[in-house]
C-alpha positions, -999 to +999 in steps of 0.1 A: -218+625-255-234+610-286-200+605-301-189+585-270-220+564-272-213+556-309-178+544-301-191+520-275-218+508-298-191+498-324-175+474-298-188+438-295-203+428-262-197+395-244-216+376-217-199+357-189-213+322-191-206+295-165-181+270-178-160+246-155-130+251-179-135+288-184-106+313-182-122+336-157-133+330-121-159+347-099-159+342-062-135+318-044-109+321-016-083+348-016-052+333-032-024+327-008+000+349-027-024+378-030-026+405-002-056+426+005-046+462+012-048+475+047-081+493+052-108+503+077-139+496+055-168+480+073-168+444+061-134+450+044-127+441+008-145+412-008-125+389-031-146+386-063-124+364-084-101+373-114-101+381-150-075+360-169-054+379-194-047+346-212-081+351-228-076+368-262-103+394-253-082+405-223-047+403-237-044+440-233-042+435-196-006+433-184-015+405-160-045+386-147-065+410-126-077+400-091-110+417-084-115+431-049-140+457-037-157+467-004-191+461-020-211+465+013-200+501+017-213+535+004-182+543-017-184+564-049-153+552-066-125+529-056-091+534-072-064+507-067-028+507-078-018+473-092+019+481-098+024+449-078-005+427-092-006+406-060-004+435-036-026+464-048-026+497-029-055+520-022-053+553-041-088+565-032-106+569-009-077+580+013-096+577+046-115+544+046-128+549+081-152+576+068-170+553+043-203+543+057-224+512+051-262+506+049-258+474+069-257+476+106-246+440+109-211+448+096-180+455+116-144+460+104-138+423+112-167+410+091-158+388+062-177+369+035-164+343+010-182+333-022-183+300-039-160+297-069-174+295-104-155+296-137-168+315-167-160+319-204-170+348-227-197+343-253-208+369-278-244+381-274-268+408-284-267+426-251-288+430-220-326+434-227-359+429-209-358+391-216-324+384-202-316+411-177-322+388-147-301+360-161-269+377-172-241+374-146-217+398-163-206+414-195-174+425-211-164+443-243-186+473-236-206+482-206-244+482-202-251+516-189-281+517-166-273+552-156-253+580-172-220+573-189-193+575-163-159+567-178-131+571-152-096+585-158-065+571-141-054+594-113-018+585-122-017+589-160-048+611-165-057+587-193-092+574-199-095+539-185-105+508-204-136+488-196-129+454-181-162+440-170-195+446-154-209+422-128-246+419-121-267+412-090-284+381-104-278+356-076-256+331-095-227+333-070-237+320-036-220+326-003-197+299+010-188+313+044-194+345+065-190+355+101-221+378+105-258+374+103-289+395+101-321+389+121-340+404+092-349+378+065-346+403+037-310+413+046-300+378+053-311+369+017-289+398+005-259+383+024-264+349+010-254+357-026-232+381-046-249+414-052-241+450-055-263+472-033-291+447-037-299+452-074-270+472-088-240+462-109-203+466-104-183+482-132-145+477-134-121+498-155-083+495-158-055+516-172-027+493-185-001+521-185-005+532-149-018+498-137-047+514-119-081+499-115-114+517-108-145+501-093-179+517-089-215+505-085-245+518-104-281+509-095-310+504-119 
């Protein structure tokens, strides 16, 4: 375990910084040429933006990666096959009807759309007590707030590469949704991008098998 930590520590870390001309996008409408996989998740998949492989830091990606995840559900890991980059397929979980949600307001027909913001990567010293509530996301190496959990591709059995980690810091606001809570606390949660209120979403990808893995960790 210490050996793995040392490897990660050798890698530089980058912060996602808002920039109107930035390569990467968080939030926004689902692109017209992108198809969300069929599913029975409560609230469905949320479109979270994309990571642009034109950025030199992501030139190992075979294509720009559209980020989607059912962030309002109690999933453990989501594995998606991006053999067709604009039409990913669910590998796991196999039965999406069995995945529960902490939010009673959600149905299978619920949707939420976030405002679009562009970001660029900037080298920084890492997440600390002074900036932990300001950082929108990181790349290069993850900030582990729980135990190391590096996934393996279910297709190639190879260790997956870290793409990005998105935080629950309220920088991406909701543009439109078709559900509402009568509870002020929950309605605040539904008004901005977050992951189980105060968690973060980690994204990994295997360029050989073209499989992405998503999972949420809480502080």
